[in-house]
N, C-alpha and C positions, 0 to 999 in steps of 0.2 A: 243850735246847739244845746241839749239840756245841759244843767247848773251840775255841780259834783253831786249834789244829795238826789239829784233826780235820775242820775248813771248809778251810783247806788242801787238805787228800788228797782232800774231797768238791768241790773246785774242778778239781782235775784229772780226777777221776772225770766231772766236768759236761761235762768237754773234749773227753775221750774220745767222750761220747755226743753233742755235738754236731755231731763230725766225723761220726760215724755217721748224724745225721739229716742231715746237709750231701750223704754222698755219696748218700743212699737220694732226695735232692731231686732232686741230679742226673741219677740214673740213670732218674726218673720225667720230667724235662725231656727226656734224649735220646730218651726214647721217645714223646713229645710232639711233640719238633720231627718226628721223624722221622715222625709221623704226619701232622705238617700239609704238609712238603713231599711228603711221596707222594702227598695227598690232592690235593695243589694243582698235581702235577704230572697225574693223572687228569684231572682240572676242565681243565687246558689246552689238553690232546691232544684232548677232546672239541671245543672250539671251533676249534681252530688246528693240527691234525694235519697236514693239508694242507700248512700253509706251513711247519712246522717239520720234517717227514720224522720225528720220533723217536715211537716210540711206547714205554707202561709198559704190559705186560700181564699183570705179577703184580706184588700188594702188597706181599711181602718179597724185598729183594733185597742180598744180603750187602756187595757192594760201596757199594752206598748207604749202606747203616747205618753201615759202618764210617766212610766220609766226612764224615758227618753227628755220630758220635761223636764223630772226633777234633775237629772243627771246634768244636763245642758244648762240648767239654773246655778246646779252647785257650780260649774265650771268656770260659769262665766263671772257669776257672785264671788268667787273666790278669788281669780283673777283680778277683778275690779278693786276689791277691797285690797289685794297684796299691793297694788300700784299705787291706791291711794293713798295707804296708810305709808309707802317707803317715802313719795313726794311729800307726806303732811311733815315725816320726820325730818327730809332734808329739805324742803323747802326748794326757794328758785337753784339752791348749789346744787341739788340734786339732777335738776335737768341739765346745769351747763356741764356736771363730771361726767352727765350719759353723753356727753357728745366729747368727752376727752378735754374742754376748755380748761385752761390753768390761771388761776387767779393771776391779776396783774399787782405784781408789789404796789403799795401806795407812795413808797418813795420812790421807784423809779425812774432812774436817769436818763433811761431810752427818750427822745425829743418826740418820738411820735404817739410812743405810751402817754408820755406826760400829757401831751396836748389831748389825748382820750380821756385821761382821769379830771383834767382842767374844764374840760366839756361837762361831762359828770358832774362835777360840784359845782358850778356856775347854775345847772338845771334843777340840782336837788335844791341849793338854794334858794334859788328863787320860785321854787314849786313850796317849798316849806316842810319837805321833808329830809329824810336823815340820808347821808348817800351812801346809795347801794354799794357793796362790793362791784368790781370787775374783772369777767373772766373774756379768754383769749383763747378762739378758736384756730388751732394750726392752719388753717384753709385759704386756698386762695381767693375762692367766692365771694363776692362782696356780700355779706351780709350782716344781722345782727337780731337779738334778742331780748325780749325783758321775762323773768320769769319767777313765779312767786305766788305765793296766795292773797300778801300786801305788802304794803311797803317796808312791815317789818323785817321781811325774810327774802324781800325782792334782790335780783341780781340783775345786772346787763352784762349781757355778753354779747361781743364783737367777733368779726371774720380779722383775720390779718388781712387778708384783700381790702376790707371796708378803711382799716388802719393806713394801709400802704398808697391807697389807690384815690381815695375822699377827701378832697379839700376840707380845711377846717369848716367853713361856712355850710358843707355837704353834709360831713360828719355830724354838725350840729343839728341838722335838721334829721337825720334818721337817729338820734338818740332824743329830739325830742317827740318822734313818732313815738320811740319805745316807751317814755317818760306819759305820754297819753294814754297809753293800756292800764299803766301803773293807776293812775290816777282815775282812769275810768273804772276799775274792778275787773278789765277784760283778762288780765293774767290769772285770776283766782277761777275765772270760769275755765279760761284753758284749762288750767292744772285740774280740776274736776274733768273735765273733757277727758283730758290723756288717761287719766285713774280707771274711768267707765270704760272705755274703749278697749284696753289691754284684755281685758276679761272676753270681748269678741273676737279677737284677734288667736285668745288662745286656740280656738276649734280648730283653725287647721292644724296648730302645732298636736294636736290631738290625734288627729289622722295621719301626722305623718308616723306619730308614736306604734299606731296599730298597724300601718303597715310594714315597720320596721322590726317589730316585735319579733321575739326569739321566744318559743314554747313547745311542749313535748307532744309528740301524738298520739292518741288512744290506743292504736294499734300495733305501731310499732316503738316502742319505750326506746329505743337507740335512735333511733332518729330525729333530728330537730328541727324545727321548721316552725313557718306562719300559715295557720289554717286558712286556706286560698278563700275562707268569708271573711275572716277579718282583714283580708287583706283588700277584697273587694269595698267591704264597708268603710274601710278606712280609706280609701281613696276616695269615695264616695263623700266622708264628712269632711278629707283632706279640699275638696272644690267645694263644699259648701261655707270653709274657714274663709277661703279666697271670697265668695259672696259676701261673707262676713267682714273681711277686712274692705269691702267695696263700700257697704254700710257705714262704715269708720270713714273713709271717705269722706261720703254724701254730709254725713253728721258736721265733720271738720269744717267743710268748705261751707255747710247752710250758717252755722255759728261763726265763720272767721271774714266772712268776706265784706260784709258791709261795715263790720270794725274797723277793718284798713282803712278805708274810705275818711270814718268818723277819726281815724288817729291818725292820718294825713289833714284833715282839715284845722286837727288841733295843732300839730305842730306849724303850720304857717300862724295861727295865731299867737304861738307861743314866742316864735322868733319873730315875724312880721318881715319872711325871707322866702317868699316861697319858690326863689331861685334853688336856696339851699338842698330841700330836698328833692325838687325837681332835678336838680343838676343832678343827685345821687342816682334819681332813677334812670337818667339817660347815659351816666356812666355805665351801670349795670347793662341798659339795652346794648350799648358799643361794647361792653368786652366780650371775649374769647368764651370766659370758664363762667361768663354769669353770675348771678345769687345761687349756683348749686355747692352743696355742702354734702362730701362725699364721705358719708359715715352710715353705719349699721340704726344706727338711731337717729335716724334723720327723717327717715317714712313716719315714727310715731311722735315725733317733736316737728314734722313740717308747718303745722298752725302759728306755732310760736313766732314764725322768722319774719322779718321785715320785707321780704320777696320770695317769691318761690325757693326752696331749697332742693325739692324733688325735681330731676330734669321732666319737663312734663311730656306728653303724648305730642305727637306732630301737628300743630294747630288744633289741639287741643284745650287751650288757657280755658275754657268755659269748667272743665272739671278741676284744675286746679284750686286748691285752699285761698288764693292769692286774686285778686281782679289782676287782667292783663294790666301791663306797663303803660303802655300807651293810654290806655282808660284814665288811667292813676295819673298820667302826666297831663293829659289835656284836662282833667280836672281841676289839676292846680294852675294851668299855662292854657286858658281855653283859646288863644290864639297860633298854640302850638302846631306846625303842617305836619307833623308824625315823622321828619326825617330825623335818626338818629345815626351821628356817624360812629364807624368803628374805633373803636381804645387804641391808642398805642400804646401798652401798656410801659412799656418801659421805659419813657419820656413820662408820663403822668406819673411814674412811682419817682422819678429825679424830683419833679417838681413839685410833689407835695411833700419830701423831704427836705427841700430847697426853704420850702412855707414853716413849716414845723422849727427846723433849726434858725431861722433866722426869725420868725418873731416872740422876740425879745418885748418889743413893748406892747404892751397891752391896753385894748383900751380904755379910755377915762370913763369913770363911771357919770354920769349926769346928775344934777341935783334936782331934785321933785318934791312935789308939798305932798302933805299929808292925806289922807285919804278922809274927806269929811264927811261920806256917806257910808252908814252901815250899808245899805242893800248894795253900795258899789263894791265895797267889800267883802260881803257874800255873795257876790256874782264870780268875784276874783279866785274865789275857793276851787281847787283841781283846773284853773283853766289859767294858769300864768301867760303873761303876755312877755310882750320888747322891752317893756318898761321893766316889769320884776326882773327879766334877765339880766337887765342893764346894771341897775341897783344890786343885784346878786355880784357880778363883776367887780363892783364899786367896793364891796364887800369885803372880798379874797383880796384885793389891793391894799384894804385898811390893815388885816391883820398882818403882824411882823410876818417879815420870811421864816425867820428861826421860829417862829409859834405854828408855823404853818410846816415846817419840814418836820419839827418834832410829832406834829398832829399825824403825820404820815408814815408814823415808824412805829411798829406795835409795844416797844421797849418802852421806848417816850412819850409814849400815847398816853400808857398808864400816869406817868408825872404830869403831864397836861392837864389831866381829870380830875386829881388828887388837886393841884393847885386852884381848878374851876370850884370845886368846892368847900375851899376855906373860908372860914370867916371873916369879914372885913373886921371884928374888934379881936384887936392884939390879945387878950386873956383869953377866948375863945381858939382862937388860930393857934395858941402856945399849946392849950389843951389839947386839940386834935395834932397837931404835929408829933407830940411827944407820945401819943397814942398809937397814930401810924407808924413809928420809927422801930415799934416792936414788932408788926405784923409785916408791912411793908419789903419786898428785896431790898435790899442796901443798898446797890446800885440806882433803883428808879428811885428812893431816897434822895439819894444826891442831887440826882436830875432835877425832883420836883422844888428843895432848896436853891438850886441853881436858877431855874424858870421861874419860881413865883413872884418875885419881884416884876415880871415883866405881864405876867398874866392880870396881875394887880390893878398896874395902868393900863389895862385892856378897857376900852369903852364899852359901856356897857351891852352896848345893842349888837356888839360881835360875840357877845360871848355864846350864845346860841346856836349860833352858824358855826362856831369852832367847834362845839359840842355834836353837830351834825357831821362835821367833816372828820372827826375821830372813828367813827361808826367802823367803817370798812380796816381801820388798822385792828382794834377792837375786838372785832371777830375773828383775825385771825389767831387770836390766842390759845394756847394749847388749854385743856379743862383744868389741869391744874395750873395755871397758870388763870385764868377765870375766877377758879373759885377763891385763889387770894387777893384778886383784885375787887372782887365783890365781898368779903370779909372786912378789906380795907375802907370801901366804900362806907361800908355798913360801920366801920368805926369812926368815919369823918362826922355821919349825920347824927352817932350817937352821944357825941361829946358835948360835955356839961350841960346831963337831961335833955336830950332834945332840943336844945335852944338855937338851934341854926336856921338860919333864914328859909322863908317858906319859900322863896324861887328856890334859892342851892338843892332844896328838896323836892322841887318841882323836879329840876336838870335831873338827878339821881333817879328820880320815879322812870323819866323820859331814857338815860340811857340802858337802865337795866330792863326797861320792856321792850328795848329793840334787840338786846343782846340774849335774852333768856331764849327764843326760839334758835338759835344758834347751837347753844349748851348745855338745855334744859327740855323737857317735853313741854310744849306749851297748846293747849288744847282752844282752837277757836271759839272765840263766845259766840254764843247763842241769842239773839234776839229775845229780852224777856219781858219791856215793857214797851209799848206805842199808844197810849192814851197817856196825855198831860197829866194827871192827876198819879201816874204812878211815881212819878219822880219830882214832883213839883216842889216838896219843900228842901229835897237836896240844890235844886236851883238853887231856890231862895237863899242857899246857905252859900253857895258859891256868888252869890250876885252881892251881898252883905260883904264875902269876904273881899272882893273887886274894889268893891263902895270906898272901905277901909283903906285899902292900899293909894287910892285915888286921893283918898283926903278930901269928898265933893264938901260943897257947901250946904247943898239941899238933898241929904242921902235918901229921905225920906221920898221925897221926891222923883228923884232918879231911881229907886229903886220900886216905885209903881210904876214909872214907865218902862224900865226892861223888862219886870215882868208880865206887864200887858204882851209886851212882843212875844212871851214864850204861851202863855194860856187866854182863852176867852173870857175863862169862868173865874169863880172866885178864888181870887189871890191870899196867901196866908198872909198872917200879919208879919211886917219884917222883924226875924229874928233878932235876938241880941248875939253878937259877936262872942264867942266861947275861946277862954283861954286859948284848947289846945288850937290852934289853927289847922295844921296839919294832919291832924287827925281826921276832923270834920271835912277836910276838902277830900280827904283820900277815901272815905268810904261815900261820900259824893259821887267821885269821878268811876267807883266800884260801880253804882247804879246805873250810872248816865253812860258807862262803855257798854252796857247791855241795852240801851235803847234805842230805837227805830231809826233811820237814815233822817225823817222827819223830824223826831222828836230832839236828833241831836242838832238839826238845822236850826231850828228854836233855841237851843240853848245857848249855842255860841252869839246867835244875833243878839241877844239877848245881853251877853256878857260883853258885843261889841258897843251896844248902844249907852252900855254901863260906863266905857273908857272913854268913850266919844261925847258923854252928856255933858261935860262942865268944858269944853275945849281947850285944856289943859291936861293932854296927851303925855303921858311919863312913859319912858321906853320900860320902865319896870312894869306898869300895867299891858304895854304890847307885847311883853314877852311873856308874860303869865298866859295872855290870853293863848298864845300861840302853844304854848306848853298843854294847856286846856284841851284846844284843839288837837293836837298829839296823841294825848293821854285818848280820845275819840275815834282815832285813826281818820283824822280828818285833816287834809293837808292843806295848811293854812299859808297864803304864801307874808311877807312881810308887810306888815303894815307900813308904807315909806312913810319916812319925817325928814 
């Protein structure tokens, strides 16, 4: 299985293949529309030649072909552009809302929903990415999907049937499968696929409009009706549009199937429990309603789902967007005999509810050692395993329940974030609080004063996971609330002439970076740098900053060792650490986040080598590397200590 960075490169290649397939489909549709229009004109003139006075004598006509080509391309391109623009503005939330999914409150008291949220939090923290918002589809079919252009705007959507009928291990296997799609870049490809294919499916809508249009007759001004030629041509274009839908399904099938096998395998690697995801597939196979989602938007979103959401033709699994259930189960459990028992849904639902209600004793975390190898840590990026998951559970247990409850509510989550950004020095903290009191909501400020001592006592390694837990609640703020929240964050960071700590600044940067796509227009970044020389000076500044925070005894040797991992060519002299570290790091990251996946791999390996170089790794170094990784859109799991 390829590592995270290879998967990102593969996602770029898949996007190029998708565009080629889309162009081929458009060419076939143009030829089909030309054929439909020409045949329609031929048939029309047979019956109405004397009335119309025009004749089509030759099948091929360049002017007609150019007109049809232009109109078809404009129609397909405008439809694709419209849907892609709509998806980019809404992200994964737009897909969830298309299917009438509702957000699950972060502080839900429902036992089943609390179990779902806990699983998602564990997976996110173990993966090293912010906790995504969770949505619920009020459908009895067992299904789920992840959608978005990346971790920043991703959402997890689960059906009511999955919540009510899957055990915790089974639901965890399904969620792990969906996280794999996020980490491997599959959701971004699926979003682009959905946008492009929407234009193709508009052809049939155009045919319907032509068939149902009302127009005036040339000979009888008082009579209203559709010209027979328009009706006939519209019908044939509608048939071509149906063919376009077939093309769209073929493209979705070609892109989706192999990625489902990969996600199944990644879910097993994540949970180390093949019984979980295999059990979920067996429940779906034995359930009367299966994985079907009955909604008008299901067809165009079918490639997102965990299992086939659209009812397949009888014995036509080869046409579905997902592999057959039995084949997926047998890959997970090679000894499976193919027999799936019918599900007694009422008893199953009662058992699942009993499990959720009585699951008050959370598994204890295991003690683990430091990841001593840079190569081992780099290999874990985008590929978390059961050890990372167990460590995430341990972290969630160590966060005080009061803080956890505060983090799940949009009102009190703001107070927790303010508390995380307060400086450890009392004089700076007093200045921050005085300035914040003038801008923040009075009730939120009171909660801040109440919760601040508890946050101040929090272990250093728990601060970043707590920040990741805040994301869903903060994303549910209104626009006015977010604007006030953003102003308050800036006040906290600008107190005492930018003397706030570097890690606090990086937390603020990470926070706003993940919230901006929800509230503001955020254009996707394009790759601008793909050779080491493009950003090597900025990498040197990042490495020197990490060396300074690690207080290495042999900084020059550490610098040379780390930089040699980034580039084989000449390395710049070790730069002098400037006074304004925050500005230097910010400028360096703005360059690095536009680098190719391969350069990001090298940069992060240099960072990891730096913090591991002296064998005395501190929490602040580890967390700083994880925040740098987040700035590069790289989900780095916890460096377990």
